[in-house]
N, C-alpha and C positions, 0 to 999 in steps of 0.2 A: 324725625327731629333729632338733631345731634345736641348732646349736652356736654358742656366742657367744664372741667373743674379747674378753677384758677388757684394756684398755690403760690403765695407770695411769702418771701421771708419776712419776719416780723420787723426788721430794721430797714425795710424798703422805703418807708417814709412817704413823701409825696410823689414818688415815682410809680404810683399805682398804675398809671396808663401803660407804661412799658411792661409792667408785670402782666397786665391783662393781655398783652400781645404774646406772651410766652405760653399760650395755651397749646396743649399737646393733643394731637389726633391719634397718637399711637401709644397707648399706655404700655408699661413694661410687661403686664400680663399678656397682652396681645403679641408682643415680641416674643416672649417665651413660647407662646403657643405655636407661633410660626416657626421658630427654630426647632421646637420639639417635633413638629410634624414633618418638616423637610430636611432637617439636619440629622446628626447622629444623636444628639441629646438636646435638652433645654439650654445647656451652656454652650452649645456649639455654634458660635456666632461667626466663625471664620470660614467655614466651608463655602464653597462656591454655590452649592444648592440652597443653603439658608440664606445667603445674600441675595441670590436671584429671586428667591420667594419674597424676601423683605422689599426688594425694589419693586417687585410686581404689585405688591400691596400698596406701596407709595404711589406707584404710577396710576393705579386705579383710583386712589383718592384724589390725586391732582386732576385727573381726567374729569372726575365728577365736579371738581371745583370749577374748572374751566367751562363746563357746560352752562353753569349759571353766571360766571364772570368772564365773558368773552374777551374783554379788553385788558385782562390782567396779564400783561406781557412778561412780567418778571416770573410768574408762575409757569407761563408757557416756556420760557427759556430753561427754567429748572426742570421741567418735565422732559424737554428734549435732551438735557444733559443726563438725566436719570436713565432714559431710554438707551442712550449711548453706553453708559456704564453697564447696564444689564446686557446689552448686545456683546460687549467686549468680554464679559464674564462667560456668556454663553459660547463664544467663540473659543475661549480658553478650555472650557469643558469639552467642546467638540474636538479639539486638537489633542487633548491629554487622555480623555476616557470617554469614548463615544456612548457607552452604555449608560453612564451617569447623565450624560447630556440628553439622551433619549428619555430617560426616566423623568427627569425634572421638566422637560418640555411637555411630556404627556400628563404629568401630575398638575401642572399649572395651566394647561389647555392653551399653551402659546402657539400661535400660528408659525409653523416652520416645518 
């Protein structure tokens, strides 16, 4: 069971419905954990490895969502775009530094 925390600004007024839609499935602590594990440090948000790891986490989340909501075509399109972004980053890593590419593919258990 997933629990979401809804944080709305105090001056949000009657727009509470829109605020409830702004739920996050990826808290900042989880991002820091991913960046620390796959990047050089917790603040390393720009390296290709940390971005690929973050995209992989988001892809897994969206895949799980699509298993229960088969007709959610907007999420399906977002998932395909995200897979393409990850693929381009992996292609970049492969072209520039093959060892970093092999390490991240092995660490994330990606099929390649």
